[in-house]
C-alpha positions as CSV (number, residue, x, y, z in Angstrom):
1,M,14.9,14.3,43.0
2,N,17.4,12.0,41.5
3,P,18.9,13.2,38.2
4,R,18.1,11.3,35.1
5,P,20.9,8.8,34.3
6,P,23.0,9.7,31.3
7,P,22.1,8.1,28.0
8,Y,24.0,5.0,26.9
9,Q,27.2,6.0,25.2
10,G,28.6,2.7,24.2
11,E,29.8,2.1,20.6
12,C,27.1,1.3,18.2
13,S,29.3,-0.3,15.6
14,S,32.7,-1.9,15.4
15,V,33.3,0.2,12.2
16,H,35.5,3.2,12.9
17,K,34.8,6.4,11.0
18,N,38.1,6.1,9.1
19,Q,37.2,2.5,8.1
20,L,33.8,3.5,6.7
21,D,33.8,3.1,2.9
22,L,32.2,6.5,2.0
23,N,32.3,5.7,-1.7
24,K,30.2,2.6,-1.3
25,Y,27.9,4.5,1.1
26,Q,27.5,7.2,-1.5
27,E,26.5,4.6,-4.1
28,Y,24.0,3.2,-1.7
29,L,22.4,6.7,-1.2
30,E,22.2,7.3,-4.9
31,Q,20.2,4.2,-5.3
32,Q,17.8,5.2,-2.5
33,Y,17.2,8.9,-3.0
34,T,17.3,11.6,-5.6
35,H,20.7,13.0,-6.4
36,R,20.1,16.2,-4.4
37,T,18.8,14.3,-1.3
38,A,21.6,11.7,-1.5
39,R,24.2,14.5,-1.6
40,E,22.7,16.1,1.5
41,R,22.5,12.8,3.4
42,Y,26.1,12.0,2.5
43,N,27.5,15.4,3.5
44,Y,25.8,15.4,6.9
45,A,26.6,11.7,7.6
46,R,30.3,12.3,6.7
47,K,30.4,15.2,9.2
48,Y,28.4,13.5,12.1
49,A,29.1,9.8,11.6
50,D,31.3,9.8,14.7
51,C,28.2,10.6,16.8
52,L,26.5,7.5,15.6
53,L,29.6,5.2,15.8
54,S,30.5,6.4,19.3
55,G,27.0,6.2,20.5
56,N,27.1,9.9,21.7
57,F,24.5,12.3,20.4
58,S,25.3,15.1,22.8
59,K,26.7,17.2,19.9
60,L,23.3,17.1,18.2
61,K,21.6,18.8,21.1
62,T,23.5,22.0,20.4
63,L,22.2,22.2,16.8
64,S,19.3,24.3,15.6
65,D,16.0,22.4,15.2
66,D,16.1,22.4,11.4
67,K,19.7,21.4,11.2
68,R,19.2,18.6,13.8
69,A,16.4,17.2,11.7
70,H,18.6,17.0,8.6
71,V,21.4,15.4,10.6
72,L,19.1,12.8,12.1
73,K,17.8,11.9,8.7
74,A,21.4,11.4,7.5
75,L,22.3,9.3,10.5
76,S,19.2,7.3,10.1
77,A,20.2,6.4,6.5
78,L,23.7,5.6,7.7
79,S,22.5,3.4,10.5
80,K,20.3,1.4,8.0
81,Y,23.3,1.0,5.7
82,L,25.4,-0.3,8.6
83,G,22.6,-2.5,10.1
84,I,22.4,-0.6,13.4
85,Y,19.1,1.1,13.0
86,Q,17.7,-0.1,16.3
87,Q,20.7,1.3,18.1
88,F,20.1,4.6,16.3
89,K,16.5,4.8,17.4
90,A,17.5,4.0,21.0
91,L,20.0,6.9,20.9
92,V,17.4,9.3,19.6
93,K,15.0,8.3,22.4
94,D,17.6,8.4,25.2
95,Y,18.8,11.9,24.2
96,G,15.2,13.1,23.9
97,L,15.8,14.4,20.4
98,K,12.9,15.3,18.0
99,W,12.9,14.5,14.3
100,G,10.5,17.1,12.9
101,G,12.5,20.2,13.6
102,R,9.6,22.7,13.4
103,S,6.2,21.6,14.7
104,S,3.3,20.8,12.3
105,D,1.5,23.9,13.7
106,D,4.5,26.1,12.6
107,V,4.5,24.5,9.1
108,L,0.7,25.1,8.8
109,I,1.1,28.7,9.9
110,D,3.8,29.1,7.3
111,R,1.5,27.8,4.6
112,L,-1.3,30.1,5.6
113,T,1.0,33.2,5.8
114,K,3.6,32.5,3.1
115,V,1.4,33.8,0.3
116,E,-0.7,36.6,1.7
117,D,-1.9,37.7,-1.7
118,P,-1.6,35.1,-4.5
119,G,-2.2,37.9,-6.9
120,E,1.3,39.1,-6.1
121,V,2.7,35.8,-7.2
122,Y,0.9,36.0,-10.5
123,D,2.1,39.6,-10.9
124,W,5.6,38.2,-10.5
125,I,4.9,35.5,-13.1
126,R,3.8,38.2,-15.6
127,E,6.9,40.2,-14.9
128,V,9.0,37.1,-15.6
129,C,7.1,36.5,-18.8
130,K,7.7,40.1,-19.9
131,A,11.4,40.1,-19.0
132,R,12.1,36.5,-20.2
133,P,9.4,35.7,-22.9
134,E,11.2,32.4,-23.7
135,L,10.1,31.2,-20.2
136,S,6.5,32.2,-20.6
137,D,5.1,28.8,-21.4
138,F,7.1,27.2,-18.6
139,M,6.0,29.8,-16.0
140,E,2.4,29.3,-17.0
141,F,2.9,25.5,-16.9
142,M,4.0,25.8,-13.3
143,A,1.0,28.1,-12.5
144,V,-1.6,25.7,-13.8
145,T,-0.2,22.4,-12.5
146,G,1.1,23.5,-9.1
147,L,4.1,21.2,-9.5
148,R,7.2,21.8,-7.5
149,F,10.0,23.6,-9.4
150,R,12.1,20.4,-9.8
151,E,9.0,18.4,-10.8
152,A,8.0,21.0,-13.4
153,I,11.4,20.9,-15.0
154,T,11.4,17.1,-15.1
155,S,7.8,17.0,-16.5
156,W,8.6,19.7,-19.1
157,N,11.6,17.8,-20.4
158,L,9.8,14.5,-20.3
159,I,7.0,15.9,-22.5
160,I,9.5,17.2,-25.1
161,N,11.7,14.1,-25.1
162,L,8.9,11.6,-25.3
163,D,7.3,13.6,-28.1
164,R,10.6,13.4,-30.0
165,E,10.5,9.6,-29.6
166,G,6.9,9.4,-30.7
167,K,5.9,8.2,-27.2
168,I,4.0,11.1,-25.7
169,G,1.0,8.8,-25.2
170,E,2.9,6.9,-22.6
171,Y,2.8,10.0,-20.4
172,Y,-0.1,12.1,-21.5
173,N,-3.7,10.8,-21.4
174,F,-5.4,12.5,-24.3
175,D,-8.9,11.4,-23.3
176,N,-8.8,12.9,-19.9
177,E,-6.1,15.5,-20.5
178,I,-3.9,14.3,-17.7
179,L,-0.1,14.1,-17.3
180,E,0.2,10.7,-15.6
181,H,3.3,11.2,-13.5
182,Y,2.7,8.0,-11.6
183,K,3.7,6.0,-14.6
184,F,7.3,7.2,-14.0
185,K,7.6,6.0,-10.4
186,E,11.3,6.4,-10.0
187,T,11.1,10.0,-11.2
188,F,7.9,11.4,-9.5
189,I,7.1,9.1,-6.6
190,R,9.9,9.9,-4.2
191,H,10.3,9.2,-0.4
192,T,8.7,12.4,0.9
193,K,7.7,14.4,-2.3
194,K,5.3,12.9,-4.8
195,A,3.4,13.9,-7.9
196,F,0.7,11.5,-9.2
197,M,-1.0,13.5,-12.0
198,S,-1.7,17.0,-13.3
199,F,-4.5,18.3,-15.5
200,L,-3.2,20.0,-18.7
201,S,-5.2,21.0,-21.8
202,K,-4.2,19.5,-25.1
203,E,-3.6,23.0,-26.4
204,F,-1.1,23.7,-23.6
205,L,0.6,20.4,-24.2
206,Y,1.1,21.3,-27.9
207,R,2.6,24.6,-26.8
208,I,5.2,22.8,-24.7
209,I,5.9,20.4,-27.5
210,G,6.3,23.3,-29.9
211,E,9.0,24.8,-27.7
212,K,11.4,21.9,-28.3
213,Q,13.6,23.4,-25.6
214,D,14.9,21.3,-22.7
215,L,15.3,23.3,-19.4
216,T,17.4,22.9,-16.3
217,R,16.8,24.6,-12.9
218,A,20.2,26.3,-13.1
219,T,19.3,27.8,-16.5
220,V,15.9,29.1,-15.4
221,N,17.4,30.5,-12.2
222,K,20.2,32.2,-14.1
223,R,17.8,33.8,-16.6
224,L,15.7,35.3,-13.7
225,Q,18.8,36.5,-11.9
226,N,20.1,38.2,-15.0
227,A,16.8,40.0,-15.2
228,D,17.1,41.1,-11.6
229,L,14.0,39.1,-10.7
230,P,13.5,37.2,-7.4
231,L,13.1,33.5,-7.4
232,R,9.6,32.7,-6.1
233,F,8.9,29.2,-7.5
234,G,7.8,27.8,-4.1
235,D,5.1,30.5,-3.9
236,I,3.5,29.4,-7.2
237,R,2.5,26.1,-5.5
238,E,0.9,27.9,-2.6
239,A,-0.9,30.3,-4.9
240,H,-2.2,27.3,-6.9
241,A,-3.7,25.7,-3.8
242,T,-5.3,29.1,-2.8
243,F,-7.1,29.3,-6.2
244,M,-8.0,25.6,-6.4
245,I,-9.7,25.6,-2.9
246,Q,-12.5,27.5,-4.6
247,F,-13.3,24.5,-6.8
248,L,-11.7,21.5,-5.1
249,K,-11.9,20.0,-1.6
250,Q,-8.8,20.0,0.5
251,P,-8.2,16.2,0.2
252,E,-8.4,16.7,-3.6
253,I,-5.8,19.4,-3.6
254,D,-3.6,17.3,-1.3
255,F,-4.0,14.5,-3.9
256,L,-3.0,16.8,-6.8
257,H,-0.1,18.1,-4.8
258,G,1.2,14.6,-4.0
259,R,0.4,14.8,-0.3
260,V,-1.2,11.4,-0.1
261,S,0.4,7.9,-0.1
262,A,0.6,5.8,-3.2
263,S,-1.8,3.3,-1.7
264,V,-4.4,6.0,-0.9
265,F,-4.0,7.3,-4.5
266,M,-4.7,4.0,-6.1
267,K,-7.5,3.1,-3.7
268,N,-9.4,6.4,-3.6
269,Y,-8.5,8.4,-6.6
270,F,-7.7,6.1,-9.5
271,N,-11.3,5.9,-10.6
272,P,-12.5,7.0,-14.1
273,A,-15.7,8.5,-12.7
274,L,-13.9,10.4,-9.9
275,I,-11.3,11.6,-12.3
276,A,-13.9,13.0,-14.8
277,D,-15.6,15.0,-12.0
278,L,-12.2,16.1,-10.6
279,K,-11.1,17.2,-14.1
280,S,-14.2,19.3,-14.6
281,R,-13.7,21.3,-11.4
282,A,-9.9,21.4,-11.7
283,F,-10.1,23.0,-15.1
284,R,-12.4,25.7,-13.7
285,G,-9.5,26.5,-11.3
286,V,-7.0,26.3,-14.2
287,H,-9.2,28.8,-16.2
288,K,-9.1,31.3,-13.3
289,I,-5.3,30.9,-12.9
290,M,-4.8,31.5,-16.6
291,R,-6.7,34.7,-16.3
292,A,-4.5,35.7,-13.3
293,V,-1.3,35.2,-15.4
294,W,-2.9,36.7,-18.5
295,T,-0.6,37.4,-21.4
296,D,-1.3,37.7,-25.1
297,R,0.2,34.2,-25.5
298,N,-2.7,32.4,-23.7
299,Q,-5.7,33.9,-25.3
300,T,-6.2,30.7,-27.3
301,D,-6.1,28.5,-24.2
302,L,-8.6,30.7,-22.4
303,A,-11.0,30.6,-25.2
304,T,-10.7,26.8,-25.3
305,L,-11.3,26.5,-21.5
306,R,-14.4,28.6,-21.7
307,S,-16.0,26.2,-24.2
């Protein structure tokens, strides 16, 4: 049997790595991605740009699946910047490289096993609220919305800052009790991670406004570390889904967790009648979550949710 011919290793670009203007490329990334993602794409591209420019991806075959996926994303962005995306795709195919890193089955298994007992997550939230009472409202906010840590911080600060400006109505729909993240597309509708809307009671909204305290991820992490508590913010989102499945269909949870495209959101979910029905069932889930993270501070909210 004849061996497979070696992949094409001709140069993809006349631009040498030393001639690549990394400052301009960094500016390009900042315009396309969030700061964190742009920084990650930049660092990997700077390290592995020679693979793309020389047309030799053999080095990438030695990387772990997860790291290779990150490097390919970075080189994909670089190839688009340089106008050689078709050559990049050809190299990926010729070298038999896979984008996804871990399989979708592995990811699904992780989701099913990551939080074996969501009650443990809510026990952890109560521990945080007890050790750092100044974070109680924020922790409960994450619990009832299911937002990612970064999104929750952004949403929290947006609520406080818009209220200061007298513009909270531009974000919060008082009639339907919805945080309308989709109105801030640049902030919440990102390439791979999206948040369209979250149900939040008026009473809870006023609690956040009353805090008048902006937060950062670094600040929150530091306060938990100082209290010798683990960081389990990613588990809150999984626990939220586990509780909500009792009241919502899986596609509805995917919608609330931002796992549908913007076009699917506008076509299938942005409907007043559907939103009203979804709200009714979602708040039943919120009520159960609030009971799970019970503290003296949320008795008022629970009484309101019962009515």
